[in-house]
N, C-alpha and C positions, 0 to 999 in steps of 0.2 A: 572705711570709717562706719561705725554703727552709732545708733542713738537708742538709749533706753528711756522710755517715757513713763513716768509714774503719774497715775491719776487717782485721786481720792474721790469718794462720794461727795458731791457738792453740798450735801446737807451736813456731813460730818466735818469736812475741812480739817482733817487730822494728819495731813502730810507735814509733820513737824520737823524742825531743824535737826532734832535728835535722830529721828527715823531716817531722814535724808542723808545725814553724815554717815550712818552705818551702811546704808545701801551703796553709796558712792564707794566706800571702802571695800565692801563685799564684792562689787563688780570690777574692782581694779581701776576705777576712774579717778580723776584728779580735780574735776570741776563740775559745775552744773549750771543750767540756765533756768530761771524761774519763768514759767508761762502764766501761772496764776497762783497768787499767794496761798499756801496751805492746801492747794488743790492739784496743781499740775507742774511738773518740772521735767526737763530734759537732762540726761547725763550722756555726754559724748564719750565714745569708747573707741579705742584703736582697733580692737578685735572683738570677736564674739566670745563672751565669757562662758567658760565650761560649767559654771555653777548657776546658770541663769534659772533653771527650774527650781533649785533649792531656794533661791531668793524669792521667786514667784510664790512658792508655797508659804513662805513666812509672811509675805505681804498680804496674801489672801486672808490670813487670820486677822489682819488689821483692817480688812475691807478696803484695801488699796490695790488697784490694778497696775500691772507693769507690762509693757510691750517692747520687744526688741526688734529693730529693723535696720536695714542699711540706710544711711542718712541721705544717699543720693536719690533724687526723684521722689521724695516723700510727700510733696504737695501735689495732689492728684487733679486731673483735668475732667474726670467723669465720676459721678456718684451714682451707683445703682443701689436702690434701697427696697427691701421688702416692706410691706405695709403693716400687716397684723402683728401685734406684739413687738413691733420695731419702730415704725414711724407713729403708730397709734398704740395705745396701751391695751386694746382689746382685740379679740378675734371676732370679726364681724359676723361670721356665720353662727357663732355661739350666741351672739346677742339676738340675731333673728330667730334662732331656734327657741330661745327663752320666751320670746313673744308667742311662739307657736305651741308652747307647752312641752317642748322636747329638749329643753336646755341641758339637762344632765346627760342624757344619752348622746347628744351631739358633741358636748364638751369632752366627753370621754373618747369619742372617735377622733376628734381634733387632736387631743393630747397624744394619742397613739400614732396618728399620722405624722405629727411633727417630730415625734421621737424615732420615726423611721420604722415603726412596727407594722404599719399597714401601707399598701400601695396608695399613693396620693390620689390618683385619678379615681380609683374605685371608692375610696373613702369620701371624696368630694361628691360623687354621684349619689352615694348612699345618704349623705347628710342633706343634700339639696332636696331629695325626695320628701324629707320630713317637713319641708317648708311649704309644700303644696297647699294652696288655698289662702295663704296670707295675702292681705291687701297690698298692692304695690306701694301704697302710701306709707307703709310701715318703714320703708327705706329712709324717707325723710325724717320720720319720728326717731328712729334709732340713731341716725346721724346727729340729730339735735340733742337727744337726751341721754345717750349711752356711750358715745364715742368721744374720747379725749386724746389729745396729742401727747406723745411721749415728751417728757421734759428735754429741752434742748433742740427739738425738731425745728422750731422757727429759726433759731440762730444758725443751725447747721446749713439749712437750705439758703438762707439769706446771705450768709458769709461766703459760701462756696460760689454762689451765682455772682455775687459782687466781684469776686476774684476771678471770674471768667470760666468757671466750671459748668459743665452740663449735668443736670440732675434728672434722673429717670426713676419713677416709681414702678417697680416690677413685682407684681403680686400674684399669688395663687388664689386670691380672693376675687372680688367682683368689681366690675367697672362702675356699678352704681355707687360704690364707695370710693374707688380710686379717682374717679373723675372729680368728686367733691373735694377730697383731701388734696389732690394735686393742685386744684384751683386755689384752695386756701393757702397752701404753702409756697406756690409758685414753681412747682416742678415743670421742667420743659416738656415732659411727656409721661404717659403712664400706660402700662400694659397689664391686663388682668382678664379674668374669665367673665362671660356674660350670662347673667341670670335671665331665663326666658319668662316673659310675662304673657298672660292671656286674659282678656276681659278684665283688665286692671287688677289681676291677681297673679301671684307667683305660680307658675305651672308645675313646679317641682322638678324642673329640668334645667340643665346648664348646656350652653352651646358648645359643640365640639368643633375643632380639637380643644382639649383642655390644656390650659397653660399650667405646666408643672415644672419639675426640676430642669428638664432640658430646655424648656422655653426661656427660662431665666438665663441659661448659658447662651442661648441664641441671641437674646437681647444684648448681652455683653458684647458678643461678637459683632452683631449688626451695628450697634451704636459706635463701637470703636472704629469700625471700618468707615462708617458714614462721616465721622469727624476726623478721620485720619490720625488716630492715636493708637498706641500699642496697649495691650492688656495691662502692662505695668503702669499705665497712666490712670487706671481705674481703682477706686476704692468702693468695695461692696459691703453691705451690712445686712444681716439677717439673723434669725434665731432658730429656724426649723430645718428638718432634714431636706426639704425641697429647695433650700437655699445653698446647700453644700457645693453644688456644681459651680455656681457663680462665685462663691466665696473662695474656693480653691484655685480658680482660674484668674481671678483679679490680682493686680499687683499687690493690693492689700485687701484681704478678706477679714472682716471684723465680725466675730460672733458676739452679739449683744444680748446679755442676760439669756444665753442660749441653752437649748436642750443639751444634755451630756453628749449625745452622738455628734453634735455639731461642734461643741467647744473643744473636744479632744482632737478634732481634725483641723483646727484653725490655730495659727500662731498668734494672731491678735485676738485676745479674749478680754472683753470688758464685762465683768460681772457686777460691778458696783457703779461705774460712771454712767452718766446720762449721755444723750447724743452729742453734746458738746465735746465729749471725749474723742470723737472722730476728728474734730478740729485740732485738738491738742496733739493727736497722733501725727497730724500733718505739719506740726510746728507752729500753728497759729497761737499767738499770745492772747490773753484776755482783752487787751487793748484793741486787737484786730477783730474780735468776735462781735458781730452786730446783733 
């Protein structure tokens, strides 16, 4: 048994009965279950439809996501989440660089690194050098004035934790930010890189070893082993090239508003839904979302 989950942008709420009827027919289904009126529905299927990509492309034009998965074990026990442009709407290093007057240069490097065009570790070292001399107090200021949570982040963590899941924030960013975001949202743990400070200023250096693509895979393996769960019990979400390892190893890897190199390698692609989409993919109804 499979299930196809359709999720509309929560602002559009355009998953109409007309669209739904056509998709059920196109996929060879006979019924559907409403998860959230005009936003999310499940279509149970006996087998994997051969025309799924055709249906996906049609729905993308309507700004509606669709994900196909086996219905067995769809509600996961572990959440692994990237932070920048995933749990929060910004890239923290870009915001710091803007304060240092190097915003455009660093943003371009970040973009290329997340697209997989640059080595992640080398790109991080290069960007951190440009932060040298910034007051350490800038971290608190950036958190307060520049960082916003991705829509659905609060509901995602609260709902999964209430239902017994373990939530980990695994970032290629910095502990100065992951510690704060983790505390705000209630993550069980967070892993990230450490910016080095000297005389209450950023030294322009990051502590080695750098947490990159492999470290995120290691986190998935470590946490699964610690909690005695299989990789199939994990849902991972991210947007950049350094997330690909954990996204492809997890039972469900979700590319959220992701870079092309990431989206093309993940079966679960959410281009329009917010983070509550991860709950709909696990079969949670609106009534169950906190």
